[in-house]
GUTORGU-316824 format. One line per 10 residues: number of its first residue (from 1); their letters; for each residue x, y, z of C-alpha. Coordinates in steps of 0.2 Angstrom, whole numbers, plus 5000, padded with zeros to 4 digits. Layout:
% residues N
NUM = A = X:Y:Z | ...
This chain:
% residues 405
1 = MAPAAASSSA = 4173:5106:5153 | 4186:5103:5167 | 4201:5099:5156 | 4196:5114:5144 | 4195:5126:5159 | 4212:5119:5165 | 4219:5121:5148 | 4212:5139:5147 | 4219:5144:5164 | 4236:5137:5160
11 = AAAAAASASD = 4236:5147:5143 | 4231:5162:5152 | 4245:5160:5165 | 4258:5157:5152 | 4252:5172:5142 | 4253:5183:5157 | 4271:5177:5160 | 4276:5180:5142 | 4268:5198:5142 | 4274:5203:5159
21 = LGHLLRPLHW = 4279:5222:5160 | 4288:5221:5176 | 4304:5226:5168 | 4296:5243:5165 | 4284:5244:5180 | 4298:5242:5192 | 4309:5256:5186 | 4294:5268:5186 | 4290:5263:5204 | 4308:5265:5210
31 = AAVLRHPHSA = 4308:5283:5202 | 4292:5287:5210 | 4283:5290:5193 | 4270:5276:5193 | 4266:5264:5208 | 4268:5246:5204 | 4251:5236:5203 | 4257:5225:5217 | 4258:5240:5228 | 4242:5248:5223
41 = AASPLFFRLC = 4233:5241:5239 | 4246:5250:5251 | 4244:5268:5257 | 4250:5279:5243 | 4256:5293:5255 | 4274:5289:5255 | 4275:5286:5237 | 4266:5302:5233 | 4279:5311:5244 | 4293:5303:5234
51 = TVAMASFAFT = 4284:5308:5218 | 4283:5326:5224 | 4302:5326:5229 | 4307:5319:5212 | 4296:5332:5203 | 4304:5346:5213 | 4320:5343:5204 | 4313:5346:5187 | 4302:5360:5194 | 4317:5369:5202
61 = STCSEVTVLF = 4327:5367:5186 | 4313:5374:5175 | 4311:5389:5187 | 4330:5392:5185 | 4330:5391:5166 | 4314:5402:5165 | 4323:5415:5176 | 4337:5414:5163 | 4325:5417:5149 | 4318:5433:5157
71 = RDGTADLDAF = 4335:5439:5163 | 4344:5438:5147 | 4330:5439:5134 | 4334:5436:5116 | 4350:5445:5116 | 4359:5429:5113 | 4347:5420:5102 | 4357:5404:5103 | 4356:5403:5122 | 4338:5408:5122
81 = TLTLSVVDTN = 4333:5394:5110 | 4343:5381:5119 | 4336:5386:5136 | 4319:5386:5129 | 4321:5368:5123 | 4326:5362:5140 | 4311:5372:5148 | 4300:5364:5135 | 4306:5346:5139 | 4305:5349:5158
91 = TIWLFRMAHT = 4288:5356:5158 | 4281:5342:5147 | 4288:5329:5159 | 4280:5338:5174 | 4264:5337:5165 | 4266:5318:5161 | 4270:5315:5179 | 4254:5323:5184 | 4245:5314:5170 | 4252:5297:5175
101 = VACERAYHKL = 4246:5299:5193 | 4228:5304:5187 | 4228:5288:5175 | 4236:5276:5188 | 4221:5265:5189 | 4220:5263:5170 | 4238:5259:5169 | 4236:5246:5183 | 4221:5238:5173 | 4230:5238:5156
111 = AHQVRNDFGE = 4246:5231:5164 | 4236:5215:5168 | 4225:5215:5153 | 4233:5199:5145 | 4228:5189:5160 | 4212:5197:5166 | 4204:5202:5150 | 4211:5191:5136 | 4215:5175:5146 | 4199:5167:5142
121 = FLTLEDLPLL = 4202:5169:5123 | 4219:5162:5123 | 4224:5144:5119 | 4241:5135:5121 | 4243:5136:5102 | 4243:5155:5103 | 4258:5155:5115 | 4273:5153:5102 | 4267:5169:5093 | 4263:5179:5109
131 = RGQSRVVRRF = 4280:5174:5116 | 4289:5179:5100 | 4281:5195:5098 | 4282:5200:5116 | 4301:5196:5116 | 4303:5208:5101 | 4294:5222:5110 | 4304:5219:5126 | 4320:5220:5116 | 4315:5235:5107
141 = ALAYIWFGVG = 4310:5244:5124 | 4327:5240:5132 | 4336:5246:5117 | 4326:5262:5117 | 4329:5265:5135 | 4348:5262:5134 | 4348:5275:5119 | 4341:5287:5131 | 4354:5283:5144 | 4368:5286:5131
151 = ACAYYLVSPV = 4360:5302:5125 | 4359:5309:5143 | 4377:5303:5147 | 4384:5312:5131 | 4373:5328:5135 | 4379:5329:5153 | 4398:5328:5148 | 4396:5342:5135 | 4396:5359:5144 | 4386:5374:5137
161 = SAEGLPFILA = 4386:5387:5152 | 4400:5398:5157 | 4403:5388:5173 | 4405:5372:5162 | 4388:5365:5167 | 4377:5355:5154 | 4363:5367:5156 | 4362:5386:5157 | 4355:5390:5175 | 4352:5405:5185
171 = LPFDATRPLS = 4360:5401:5202 | 4360:5410:5218 | 4378:5405:5221 | 4395:5405:5212 | 4395:5388:5203 | 4414:5390:5198 | 4419:5384:5215 | 4423:5366:5216 | 4410:5361:5229 | 4397:5371:5222
181 = FAATWLFCTV = 4401:5365:5204 | 4400:5347:5210 | 4383:5349:5219 | 4376:5359:5204 | 4382:5346:5191 | 4375:5332:5202 | 4358:5341:5202 | 4359:5343:5183 | 4363:5324:5182 | 4348:5318:5193
191 = TCLHVVVMTM = 4336:5330:5184 | 4342:5325:5166 | 4342:5306:5170 | 4325:5307:5178 | 4317:5318:5165 | 4324:5309:5149 | 4326:5291:5155 | 4310:5290:5164 | 4301:5298:5149 | 4308:5284:5139
201 = VLDSLNVSLI = 4303:5270:5151 | 4285:5277:5152 | 4285:5278:5133 | 4291:5260:5132 | 4276:5255:5144 | 4264:5264:5133 | 4270:5257:5117 | 4271:5239:5125 | 4252:5241:5129 | 4249:5246:5111
211 = AQLRIQLTLL = 4259:5231:5106 | 4249:5219:5117 | 4233:5225:5108 | 4241:5223:5091 | 4246:5205:5096 | 4228:5201:5101 | 4222:5207:5085 | 4235:5196:5076 | 4228:5181:5086 | 4210:5186:5082
221 = SGKIVGIAKE = 4214:5187:5063 | 4222:5170:5064 | 4207:5162:5073 | 4195:5169:5059 | 4206:5163:5045 | 4207:5146:5054 | 4188:5145:5055 | 4186:5150:5036 | 4200:5137:5031 | 4191:5123:5041
231 = MSEKPVRSSE = 4174:5127:5033 | 4181:5128:5016 | 4188:5110:5018 | 4172:5103:5026 | 4157:5114:5024 | 4144:5114:5039 | 4126:5112:5035 | 4112:5118:5047 | 4107:5099:5049 | 4124:5095:5057
241 = TSLYSELHYR = 4119:5101:5074 | 4135:5098:5084 | 4147:5106:5071 | 4135:5120:5069 | 4135:5123:5088 | 4154:5122:5089 | 4156:5135:5074 | 4143:5146:5082 | 4153:5145:5099 | 4170:5149:5091
251 = LEKCIRHHQT = 4163:5164:5081 | 4154:5171:5097 | 4171:5169:5106 | 4180:5179:5092 | 4167:5193:5093 | 4169:5194:5112 | 4188:5194:5109 | 4186:5208:5097 | 4174:5218:5109 | 4187:5216:5123
261 = IIKNADLLER = 4201:5222:5112 | 4190:5237:5107 | 4186:5241:5126 | 4204:5241:5131 | 4210:5251:5116 | 4197:5264:5121 | 4203:5264:5138 | 4221:5266:5132 | 4216:5280:5120 | 4207:5290:5135
271 = SLGAMLLAQS = 4222:5287:5146 | 4235:5293:5133 | 4226:5306:5122 | 4229:5322:5131 | 4247:5317:5135 | 4251:5312:5117 | 4244:5329:5111 | 4254:5339:5123 | 4270:5328:5120 | 4268:5330:5101
281 = VAIGAAVCFQ = 4267:5349:5102 | 4282:5349:5114 | 4292:5338:5103 | 4288:5348:5088 | 4294:5364:5096 | 4310:5355:5103 | 4314:5348:5086 | 4312:5365:5078 | 4324:5373:5091 | 4337:5360:5090
291 = MFQIATSANG = 4337:5361:5071 | 4340:5379:5073 | 4354:5376:5085 | 4363:5363:5073 | 4361:5374:5058 | 4366:5391:5065 | 4376:5388:5081 | 4385:5371:5082 | 4403:5375:5083 | 4414:5359:5084
301 = LQQTGKFCCY = 4410:5340:5085 | 4406:5340:5103 | 4393:5354:5102 | 4385:5347:5086 | 4384:5330:5094 | 4376:5337:5110 | 4362:5345:5099 | 4360:5330:5088 | 4358:5319:5104 | 4344:5331:5110
311 = LFAMLAELYV = 4336:5331:5092 | 4337:5312:5090 | 4330:5309:5107 | 4315:5320:5104 | 4312:5312:5087 | 4313:5295:5094 | 4300:5299:5108 | 4287:5303:5095 | 4292:5290:5082 | 4290:5275:5094
321 = YCWFGDDLIT = 4271:5280:5096 | 4269:5283:5078 | 4277:5266:5073 | 4267:5256:5086 | 4251:5266:5083 | 4252:5263:5064 | 4255:5244:5067 | 4239:5244:5078 | 4229:5252:5064 | 4236:5240:5051
331 = ESENVAQAAY = 4232:5225:5061 | 4215:5231:5065 | 4211:5233:5046 | 4218:5215:5044 | 4204:5209:5056 | 4191:5216:5044 | 4200:5208:5029 | 4200:5191:5037 | 4182:5192:5041 | 4178:5198:5023
341 = DAVTSLQECP = 4188:5183:5016 | 4179:5171:5028 | 4162:5176:5022 | 4164:5166:5006 | 4169:5151:5015 | 4153:5151:5026 | 4140:5153:5012 | 4132:5137:5017 | 4130:5141:5035 | 4114:5147:5044
351 = VSIKRSLLLL = 4110:5165:5043 | 4114:5168:5061 | 4132:5163:5059 | 4134:5174:5043 | 4125:5188:5052 | 4138:5187:5067 | 4152:5187:5055 | 4145:5202:5045 | 4143:5212:5062 | 4162:5208:5066
361 = MHRAQRPLRI = 4167:5213:5049 | 4157:5229:5050 | 4164:5235:5066 | 4182:5230:5061 | 4180:5242:5046 | 4183:5256:5059 | 4201:5253:5063 | 4207:5255:5081 | 4219:5269:5083 | 4228:5279:5096
371 = TAGGFFPLSR = 4226:5298:5094 | 4234:5314:5100 | 4219:5320:5110 | 4207:5316:5095 | 4216:5328:5083 | 4226:5315:5073 | 4230:5297:5074 | 4248:5292:5079 | 4254:5284:5063 | 4270:5285:5052
381 = ESFVSVVNVS = 4261:5298:5041 | 4258:5309:5057 | 4276:5308:5061 | 4281:5315:5044 | 4268:5329:5046 | 4275:5334:5063 | 4292:5334:5057 | 4287:5345:5042 | 4278:5357:5053 | 4294:5358:5064
391 = YSFFAILRNF = 4305:5361:5049 | 4293:5375:5042 | 4295:5384:5059 | 4314:5381:5059 | 4315:5390:5042 | 4305:5405:5048 | 4316:5406:5064 | 4332:5405:5053 | 4326:5418:5041 | 4323:5429:5056
401 = KDEEE = 4341:5427:5062 | 4348:5430:5045 | 4338:5447:5044 | 4345:5452:5061 | 4362:5449:5055
């Protein structure tokens, strides 16, 4: 038992290292969005003050833009929709910051799920697949974040206001003066980078957690298929006590592994559900407004590029959840298929083993999924549906403007 325990401990440590999310947790900690799990034991007072300070930038910007909406109304429909898009984005980020604080303990638990929850089920043979899949997810996350940085940079150098600022703001001073302009542009830069880039870093953390569950399902399917393959080559009779005990132990471990995945998926669903619903609605509205801007108001390559950056960033924020959510559903269904295929290979096994396998198959027939507040699962079909709804409202908004003209 000692060598087996040492091997399991080594596999758990190696798996935790391969699945480490420090490259996402550290930026979130530095930006005062989510405390790093290693700092969870320390007093949160200073960190919370930093969180309030960073949130005040987005809140101040939102108040300024709301003032513009009430001051100017819909006289200039183009300016109104653009400002409303920015208000929409800032507001959902403030909600996400508050939501992240409320779900901090769940994030800390899920960040270490590979070591603490799945470590006992992993073997050294699982490491190549886990490392390869984790590497792909990490590269995707970094590419996604750098896309957000590039979109912010392009947006910030494309002025839309009369003062030459990247946002339309109601200011208590003259922003055309050099010093005032520099201070205001710096304020816009800090707000834009914090809202957009940290949104994408937090998105990357969320989808990485989904990907970890999907990888565990892949490993579980492989173990079930492996058991079935071994049994088809060398059937186990109830009289063969040692082989029967080993098979029973491996199946029991698979069931416990599946239950742990379900438990963590439920925790992630509870942590993300409300946020994903709010974000889906906000992104749907922002996509509608940006399509309206591009179709009716974009004059010149720079302005078109600015609106396209905003549109693509919003679509990307929704699509990453739908992509990884769909993969989770598919891999969860594969577990049921693997269990179903294994039944035929275990016909000669005792009833207790077949019963365990059937229970696993029955539970796996209800695929794991991440939903938007329980209203709809995050999948590729959901992404298409949200875009279709946004396009429908865009068509209504465009017809409204055409009638005014």
